[in-house]
C-alpha positions, -999 to +999 in steps of 0.1 A: +034-012-222+043-028-188+070-011-166+093-041-172+089-038-210+098+000-208+128-009-187+139-033-213+133-009-241+152+018-221+182-008-219+181-015-256+181+022-264+210+030-240+230+003-258+221+019-292+230+053-280+266+043-270+269+021-301+266+054-322+296+069-308+318+042-323+296+037-353+283+071-362+264+057-392+240+043-368+228+077-355+198+076-379+187+041-368+192+051-331+171+083-335+144+061-353+143+039-320+142+071-300+112+084-318+093+052-315+101+050-277+083+083-273+054+072-295+066+099-322+073+096-358+105+116-362+137+124-343+164+150-352+197+164-339+202+200-348+234+219-343+238+257-341+270+280-342+262+316-328+226+305-324+223+300-361+214+265-372+242+250-393+237+212-395+213+183-387+210+146-384+178+126-382+159+093-389+147+084-423+111+096-416+125+130-409+145+136-441+118+152-464+107+177-437+143+186-427+152+191-463+123+216-467+133+231-432+165+243-446+156+248-484+126+270-477+141+293-450+123+279-418+157+272-402+165+309-401+132+318-384+126+289-359+129+303-325+127+269-306+164+268-300+167+303-286+137+298-263+148+265-250+182+281-241+165+310-225+142+288-206+174+270-191+156+237-190+177+206-183+152+179-195+128+173-224+099+200-227+069+201-251+056+229-273+035+245-246+067+251-224+081+272-251+052+287-271+018+302-261-013+284-273-019+314-295+015+309-310+010+273-317-022+281-335-010+311-355+027+310-361+035+303-398+062+279-384+034+257-371+007+262-396+026+264-428+056+241-420+052+218-391+016+206-394+018+199-431+053+182-425+039+158-398+059+177-371+027+191-355+039+185-319+074+179-305+095+175-273+128+191-273+159+193-251+192+213-255+226+196-252+260+214-251+281+194-274+309+221-269+310+254-252+297+273-281+279+246-301+245+237-286+226+207-301+188+207-301+175+170-297+138+168-306+111+140-313+080+150-333+045+134-341+018+145-364-007+172-353-038+150-354-022+127-328-020+153-301+009+167-279+037+144-268+024+126-238+039+134-203+048+099-197+067+098-230+087+129-219+095+110-186+109+081-207+130+106-227+144+122-195+155+090-182+175+083-213+188+120-215+221+115-193+231+089-217+222+109-249+242+140-235+272+116-230+269+102-264+266+136-282+296+150-263+317+121-270+308+121-307+318+158-309+351+151-290+360+124-315+352+146-344+375+173-329+403+148-325+397+135-360+403+170-373+432+174-353+447+141-364+443+152-401+467+183-397+491+162-373+494+134-398+502+160-427+528+175-404+545+143-403+547+145-441+561+179-437+529+196-451+515+228-436+479+222-430+447+236-414+412+229-409+386+255-411+349+258-401+322+261-428+324+300-427+363+299-431+373+304-394+404+286-383+398+255-363+432+237-361+466+242-377+499+223-373+532+242-366+542+242-403+512+261-412+514+287-383+549+294-396+532+308-426+514+334-405+511+363-407+535+365-437+512+345-461+479+338-441+461+357-414+438+344-387+411+370-392+381+371-367+357+361-395+378+337-414+412+327-426+425+351-451+456+356-473+478+387-475+478+384-513+444+397-526+447+376-558+447+346-535+424+357-508+396+367-533+388+334-549+395+316-516+369+337-499+345+330-528+350+292-527+343+295-489+313+314-493+298+287-518+301+263-488+317+227-485+285+212-498+290+228-532+312+203-548+305+214-583+337+234-586+357+207-567+389+216-549+407+249-553+444+252-560+460+287-562+496+297-570+513+323-549+547+339-545+559+337-511+587+355-493+620+351-513+603+346-545+595+308-539+563+295-557+537+281-534+506+261-540+476+269-517+451+241-518+415+242-503+392+211-502+361+201-484+369+179-455+349+146-458+328+141-426+332+107-409+302+115-385+272+135-390+280+172-395+261+180-364+291+169-342+320+187-358+330+222-369+358+214-394+347+214-429+376+226-449+412+214-452+438+239-464+474+229-473+504+250-486+537+239-503+567+251-522+574+232-553+607+218-564+620+200-595+633+165-587+622+131-576+589+113-580+554+125-572+545+113-537+511+092-541+500+102-506+503+139-516+484+134-548+456+116-528+455+143-501+457+174-524+435+163-551+415+132-539+429+110-567+421+073-565+449+047-566+443+040-603+444+079-610+475+083-589+492+054-611+482+073-643+494+109-629+527+094-618+533+075-649+528+107-671+550+127-648+578+101-654+573+102-693+550+072-699+524+074-728+489+064-723+493+033-746+523+024-725+505+027-692+476+005-707+499-021-717+519-021-686+489-026-664+468-047-686+442-022-692+423-008-722+436+024-736+401+040-732+401+029-694+434+047-691+421+077-711+390+079-687+414+079-657+434+107-672+402+127-678+391+122-641+428+134-631+427+165-651+391+173-638+404+170-603+436+190-609+418+217-627+440+212-659+428+213-693+456+199-715+480+168-709+509+191-712+495+214-683+489+184-661+524+171-667+538+206-659+520+206-626+531+171-617+567+179-626+565+210-603+552+188-576+577+161-581+597+171-549+580+194-523+600+214-499+576+226-472+574+261-460 
């Protein structure tokens, strides 16, 4: 490829890099272009916390290999990140800058995982997305095609300043998004906090901090609760991880100071960008229950993830409507409304309609702690 063509390719990639900041769903496509630009097959972004690999994003060609990377335990034993950090490199480097020839030929990481997965050779760089969250950006090519060429690494180095800015901007936007969640809930009067995947406190609004340390505690390892009956299932749900959606959200009743009934609610926080850019994985809310007024639809959507149709069914039942009445009122079949009710009960973890109505009645007016 002529120099002018490489420059045009560079320009197109720079545009794609910055496009991903505002359109995060484009990261896989941009990484695909980056891999091709270096005459490689795959490209990945891998994030770490306390040097433990926690999340990744990649192009479509990397998906199968990266799933095995995590599933089969290679992520826990891969020293690439620690060696790149120790080397203190500020550009892209190839395998030989981080591993000896003997290691490349003998390490199980290479022989049993990388080579069979089409990741036989790589070029990597480390980007500090935040002060304590390095991101490893790498491109890979099959072993039989030989190491990543020096001229390909030079092309990657020309793009690196723009890649660094895009990663840091994406991380900043993700932090601001998590902060905006708790701020928006504060405007509703709802105490709320976001947590990292391991349960450590990330952001909390003033209403939530007012509950500390009487109800909740900002412990070094995770957010905890003074009441062991709340803390135990809370810890167990955190340990299963936000990706384990089989048990859905967790709602726990607790008696606060003065005998007020509180609901502690824990839910995985949906990611608007690849997980590699943010640390907030959980949303925690706490509320006292009252006994008057109508159920706030925003609250139902926030606490339980109900759809608008499910909110309509929930509020109707709380107001004394029957399933037949709701079906006739909204021009729906009774089975459709019954299906919506089943979904509401699943999300609220109630098993009988009377239990659901009791929960909704208790939520009808929430006075926040």
